[in-house]
N, C-alpha and C positions, 0 to 999 in steps of 0.2 A: 594522497589519501584525503587530506583536508579539502583540497580543491574539488575532488570528486564528490565529497559529501556536500559541499556548498552548492555545487551544480545540481545535485539531486534535490536538495531543499528548495532551490530556486525554481526548478521545474515543477515541483509539487505545488508551489505557490501559484505558478502560471496555470497549472491544471485546475486548481481550486477556483481561480478567478474566471476560468473558462466554463465553470460549472460541471467539470468532468471528474469530480472526486466525491466518493461516498465515504463519509467518516464513520467509524465505529464498527465493531464486530457484528452487531445485529443487522445493520444496513448492508454490510458486505455479504452476510449470509443470505439475506433476502434477494439481493441482486445476483448472487451466484446461482441460486435456485432458478431465477428467472432468466439466466444466461445473458445478463446485461453487463458483465465485467470482462475486461481484457487483461488486467494485471492487478495484483493485490500485494500490498506491503504489509507485513505482519511484524510488530515490534518484537525484538529479541527478548524483551523482559515482560512480554504478555503472560498473563496467568496460565497455568496448566489447563484450567477450565476453558479459557478462550481458545487456546491452541487445540484442545481436544474437540471443540465444536467446529472450528474453522478449517484446520489443515486437511482432515479427511474429506470434507465437502469439496474443497478446492481441488484436491487430487482426483476425486471421483468425477468431477465435472471437467477436468482437464484444463483448469484455469491456471495460467502461469502465476507464480508468486515468489516472493523472496522474504526471508526473515532477516531484517536489517534494522539498524538504529534502535532507539528505545522509545518508550511510550511518550515521554515528554518531548522528545525531538520531533516525532511524527505529528503530534498535536500542535506543537509550536510552529511547524512549517505551514499549518493552515490557520494559525491564529486561534487555536482552540485549546481546550484542556487536554491532558494526555490521552492518547488514543492507542488501542491495542492493534487496530487494523484500519487500513483505508484502501478503497478500491478505485481503480481508474476505469472510466466508462467510455473513453474515446480512443480509437485504435492508434492514431499517430502519437498521441501523448503517452499512451500505455507503452508503446514501442520504445519511446525515448526514455521513459522512466525505467523500463526494464534494462535498457542499455547502460544507463547510469548506475543502476544497482550492481550490474555485472562488473563494472569498472571499480566499484568499491572493494570487490573481492581480490583484485589483482595486487 
């Protein structure tokens, strides 16, 4: 579990350096509406308000997403303050991040 978590965090760092990450609920919502997202991570401890704004939109748009980790960990992976959500905007990186999140659940 710990190795899978570290692999996910490392991949998020790589995606961020590649410019393929949109941090924050509002940016993720905007990109979802513009159909510019391939995968979204939502913090397990995100506020009900953030979840209510984001999850129905992702489901309506058919954007794959996972509720994993916590706000501090998601933000820390990008060297930022705690984040409720982050979106991946590049297909191959999104595919790899999705695969790593699925491995966390095993």
